[in-house]
C-alpha positions in Angstrom: -31.6 -11.9 103.2 -31.3 -14.5 100.4 -27.8 -15.9 100.2 -27.9 -15.8 96.4 -28.6 -12.0 96.5 -26.0 -11.5 99.2 -23.3 -13.2 97.1 -24.2 -11.1 94.1 -24.1 -7.9 96.2 -20.5 -8.7 97.2 -19.5 -8.9 93.6 -21.2 -5.5 92.9 -19.4 -3.9 95.9 -16.1 -5.2 94.6 -17.0 -4.0 91.1 -17.8 -0.6 92.4 -14.5 -0.3 94.3 -12.5 -1.2 91.3 -14.4 1.2 89.1 -14.0 4.1 91.6 -10.2 3.4 91.9 -9.7 3.6 88.1 -12.0 6.5 87.6 -9.8 8.8 89.7 -6.4 7.6 88.6 -6.4 7.3 84.7 -7.8 9.0 81.7 -11.4 8.8 80.7 -11.2 6.5 77.6 -9.2 3.9 79.5 -11.8 4.1 82.3 -14.7 3.4 79.8 -12.8 0.5 78.3 -12.0 -0.9 81.7 -15.6 -0.5 82.9 -16.8 -2.2 79.7 -14.3 -5.0 80.1 -15.1 -5.7 83.8 -18.8 -5.5 83.2 -18.6 -7.9 80.3 -16.6 -10.3 82.6 -19.3 -10.1 85.2 -22.1 -10.7 82.8 -20.2 -13.6 81.3 -19.6 -15.0 84.8 -23.3 -14.8 85.6 -24.2 -16.3 82.3 -21.8 -19.3 82.8 -23.2 -19.8 86.3 -26.8 -19.7 84.9 -25.9 -22.3 82.1 -24.2 -24.6 84.6 -27.2 -24.5 86.9 -29.5 -25.2 83.9 -27.3 -28.2 82.9 -27.4 -29.7 86.4 -31.1 -29.1 86.6 -31.5 -30.9 83.3 -29.4 -33.8 84.6 -31.5 -34.0 87.8 -34.8 -33.9 85.9 -33.6 -36.6 83.5 -32.6 -38.8 86.4 -36.0 -38.3 87.9 -37.8 -39.1 84.7 -35.7 -42.3 84.2 -36.5 -43.4 87.7 -40.3 -43.1 86.8 -39.8 -45.5 83.9 -40.9 -49.1 84.1 -38.2 -51.2 82.6 -39.0 -54.6 81.0 -37.5 -57.8 82.4 -34.6 -59.6 80.8 -36.7 -62.4 79.5 -39.2 -60.1 77.8 -36.3 -58.1 76.2 -34.7 -61.3 75.0 -38.0 -62.6 73.5 -38.6 -59.3 71.7 -35.0 -59.4 70.3 -35.7 -63.0 69.0 -39.0 -61.9 67.4 -37.3 -58.9 65.7 -34.5 -61.0 64.3 -36.9 -63.6 62.9 -39.1 -61.0 61.2 -35.9 -59.3 59.8 -34.7 -62.6 58.4 -38.2 -63.3 57.0 -38.5 -60.0 55.2 -34.9 -60.2 54.0 -35.8 -63.6 52.4 -38.9 -62.1 50.8 -37.0 -59.2 49.3 -34.2 -61.5 48.1 -36.9 -63.8 46.5 -38.5 -60.9 44.6 -35.1 -59.6 43.5 -34.3 -63.1 42.0 -37.7 -63.3 40.4 -37.4 -59.9 38.8 -33.9 -60.7 37.6 -35.1 -63.9 35.9 -38.1 -62.0 34.4 -35.9 -59.3 32.9 -33.4 -61.9 31.7 -36.3 -63.9 30.0 -37.6 -60.6 28.4 -34.1 -59.8 27.2 -33.7 -63.3 25.8 -37.0 -63.0 23.9 -36.0 -59.6 22.4 -32.9 -61.0 20.7 
């Protein structure tokens, strides 16, 4: 027998014993409320266990996918960072130059309009 099913069957046997005890000792409405409360606790327990298993499965699969990745060397990463910085500075300079030219153009147009 599967141990997972065996562990669940112990919970249901315990659940049945508690329900039978309260069914014969208290009034009917309390019994229904108690049964609903206990069953919701069991469903919540199994849902939490399911979510925890899914979380750890996600972690294991992520670790497996990361181990499949080919990481670049330090020198290649450093060269790429330098290239990105140089291009960023170049384009920043170009944008600044256009901004200054447009500012002078509008200033000249404003001066001619007066």
